N, C-alpha and C positions, 0 to 999 in steps of 0.2 A: 086461770085456776090458781088459787093461793097455794103457798108452799105446804101449809098444814094439810090441806085436802089432798095434795099430790102425795105427801108422805103416807097418808092414811091409805090411799089407793095402792101405793107400792108395797105396803106391808101385807097386802092381800095377794101378793104375786103367786103364792103357792096354791091358792084356791083354784078350783076348776074354772077354766075360761072358755067361753063359747067359741072363740076363734083367736088365733095367735095375733092377728092384726086388729085387735079391738081398738076402737077410738070413739071419741065423741065428735061433735061437729068441728070442722076445721077452724083455725084461727081466722080473724078478720084479714082481709086482703092487704090492707095498707101495712107495709113493712117498715120497721125502723131502719136507720142508717147503720151500716157496719161499723162506722167510726165510733158510734155510741157503745156498741157491744165490745169493741176492742178496748175502749177506755175503761171498761169494767174488769178487764183481765189484766193481771200484772205479772205474777210469778207462779208458775205451775210446775208440775212434775208428772212424768209418764208412769202409769201403774198397770199392773195386772196382766201384761201381755202374755207371759209365759208361766203363769201361776197354775199349779195343779187344781186350783179351785174350780176351773171351768169343767173339768171332767170328774173330779172327786172332791167335793167340798170338805170331806174329812181330812184331806191332805193339804188343805190350803195353807200357804205361808202367810199371805196377806190376811189380816184380821180386821174386823170393823173398827177396832180402836186405832188402827193405823191412819184412818182418815183424820181423826182428831189430832194425832201426832203430827201429821202433815200440816194441818191448819196452824197448830201452835208453833210449828217450826218456821213459819213465815210465809207459807204458800197460800194462795187464794183460789187455785183451781187445779184440777187433775185432768189429764188426758187418759181416758180408759181405752186401752189397746185391745181391740176386738178382732179375733181371728175366727170369723163366723162360718166360713164356707164348710169347714169340716163338721159343723153342727147343723147342716141342712140335710134333709132326706132327698130321695131321688126326684121329688117334685119341687125341690128348693124351698121347702118349708122349714123354718127354724125350729129346732128342738124346744119344746115348751119349758123344760127344766132349765135350759140354757138361758132362755129369756127371763124366767123367774129369777135366776141368779143376777142377771143384769138389772132387773127392777130393784132388787135389794141393794145392789151397789150404788145405783144412782140415788136411791133414798138415803142411804147411809152417808154418802158424800155430801148431799144437801143438808142433812141434819148436822154435819160437822161445820157447815158454813162455807163449803167449797162449791164453786161452779164446776161444770163437767163438760168436757168435750168427748163425744162418742166417736171414736176413730176406727173406721173399717180398715183393717191392717193386712189384708190378704194380698199384699203387693207382689209377692213372688209368683203366686198362681196367676195373677193378672199379667205379669211380665212375660209369662210363657205362652198364654193362650188368651188373646183379646176377646174372642167370641165367647168362650166360656165365662170370662170375667164379666162381660156385658150382661149375660143372662143372670148370673148369680148376684152381681152388684145391684141390678134393678130389683131382683126379688128381695134382697136384703133391705133396701130402702123403702120398698113398698110396705114391708112388714114392720120394720122398726120405725119408719116415719109415722105410720098409722098408730102404732102402739104408744108412741111418745108424743102424739100430736098436741096433747094438753099439758105436757110437762112445762115447768117454769121456763122463762126466757133465758135463764142462766145454764140451760142444757143446750149445747151447740152440737151440730152434726158435721163431722169431717168426712167428706165423700170417699176418699181413698188415700191411704198412706203411700207416698213415694212411688208414683207411677213411673215405670221405666220399661226397658226391653220392648216388647210388642206395643206398648202404649206411649212410646216416646213421640213427642211432637203432635202432628195432626190427629193421629188415632186417639190420643188423650182428649184433645179438644172435641172431637166427635162424640166421645163417650160422655163428657161433661154435658153436652147439649142434650143428650138423652136422659141422663140421670137427674139433673136438676129439676126438670118439670115433674118427674115422679115424686120427688120430695115436696115440691111446692104444692102439689095436689092436696096434701094433708097438712103441710106446715108452711103456709104462705108468709108467716112472720118469723120463722126460725132463722137464726144466724147460721150460715154455712161456712165451712172452711175448705178451701180448695187450693192446692199448690201446683206448681209447674212440674213438668216431666223431668227425666233424668234424676230421679230420687229427690224430688222437690228442690232441685238445684237453682240457685239464684241466676246461673247462666241461662236458664231456660225461661226466665220471667218474660222476656220479650216475645216468646212464642205462645204464651198462655192466652187463650181466648175465653172470656167469661161472658155470660149473657149481659149485654150492655145495659139493659133496663133493670137488672137485678142488682140493687146497691146494698143488699144485706149479705154480702160475701166478704169474709176476711181471707186474704191470701196467706198461705204459709210457706216458709222456706225452712230447710234443714241445713245445719252448718257443722261440718266436721273437717274443716280445712285448717292447717295442712294435714291431709289424710295420713301422710307418713308419720306424723306425730300422734294423732288421735287414735289411730288403729294399729300402731305397731304392736306386734305380738298376737293380734287377734287371728285365730286360726282360719276364719272365713274371709279374711280381708285381702286375698290375692297376694300381690307382690310384696306387701308390707307385713305379711304374717310372720316372716322370719327376721324382721328388723327389731332391734332392741337398743335402748340408750340414745335414741334420736332426740336431740334437745329442741326446745322451743326458742327460736332466735328472735332478735329484734326485728329482722325483716318480716318474720311471720306475724309479729304483733302489729306491724304497720299494715300488713296485708289485711288483717282482721278489720282494722278500722276502715280501710279503703273499701272492703267488700260491703260493709254495712252502710257506708256512704252511698254506694251504688244501689243497694236495695231501697234506701230511703228516697233516692232520686226517682226510682221507678214508681214507688208508692205515691209520691207527690204528683208526678206527671200523669198517672193513671187514676188518681183519686181513689185508691184502694188501700185500706189499712193492711199491714203485714204483721204476722205473728211468727216468731221463731219457734217452730214446733218441736225440734230436737237439737241438742248439742251436747257434747261431753267428750271425755278422753278415757279410753279403755283402762280399766282398773287392774287388769292382770298382766300388764305388759312389763312390769318391773320398773316402769318410769317412776321416779321419785314423786311422792304425792304432792310435794311443794310445787313441782313443775306442772302437774295436772291441775292443781288448784289455781295456779297463775293463769293457765289457759282458760279455765272455766270463768274466772273473774273477768278476763279480757273480753271474752265473747259476750258475757252477760252485760258488761258495761257498754260495749259497742251497741248492743240492741237497745238498751235502756236510754242511751244518749239520743236516740231517735224516737223514743216513746213506744217502742215495740214490746208487747208482752211476749213472754217466753215460757217454754216448758222444758225442763231438764230431762235428759235421757240418762238414767231412769231411777226409780225408787229402789227396786230390788232386781237382782239378776246379774247384770254386769254394768259397768260405768256407774256403780251405785252411789247414792247419797245417803242411804240408810242401810245399816247392817242388821238384817232381821235376825240372824243367828245370835248376834250379841245384843240385840234389842237396843241399838244405840245409833245415833247419827254418825256418819263419817264427817266429823266436825270440820276438817280443813275444806272439804267440798261444800258443805252447807254454808260455812262462813264466806266462801268465795261467791256463793250465790246470793247471799243476803247482805254482805257488808261492803262498803266502798273501798276498804283497805284491809291489810293484815289478813289475807286469805289463808295463810299457812298456819296461823295460830302462834307464830313465833313472836 
């Protein structure tokens, strides 16, 4: 289906729908290679995870024009963070209005020239209850997979953000084996994104088991190391919540380079492209912005040195690259993401 036709369909999202999981016939079975899909992604940003828009559009912070701002700011894709479980009824059916909102967002991002990753982000629910997670995750992808079956190829599906807790190791592999066929039933050609357990940790890459014959899967890792630097002062961050003034050292910078060398080696050995799905440094820690920008630049350059696309965490909320209240980029961070040097603007 062409982009124009898709946008026209998405604009009708508020019209009555016969079923939430509407779809046309599935895509042809021959799937492209994930390396091709990864090569079309370059620089992205996470959006909309905690915006009031999902429950009360009148209170939305993120506006349609922000997609254009993102594109003009140098980004070519967005990772839309979806916390869908709370928008399901007792039979795990997605709220129609929630789905209509998602339709509009995907259409608006596409109209701005952005590719889209749809990221199911209910990782904490899943960490606490693997059985509940399986039921809801399968229900989510049955509905969203069918609903977006004929979306353009630049709409990608991320199966689940940061599996951890009850999903560490083999339980996550077992769930992958159940969910991927559900998506493939309606989206045989769709590029999927799947990461290892322990919060998409690079250390768990050797444990990750993907369907060996499905070559249209991009692997994602998240990177917030050293955690004592990136999360100092963050109230939810355990032992580092009370830390302040922790510097980024030369040893830390060497570790960043080494860690991405490790990821690249795994990628080559397993013939799987890797995307850096999240990275950043907490913006309310009191850490000088020049230090945070240097960290962002180092991680971005380490990923790009191996040809890995990336998505910064995040546009609005915390770790921000755009100040919605001021309606302006946080320029030191944006420059660290976009420029090979001078990330602090000095």
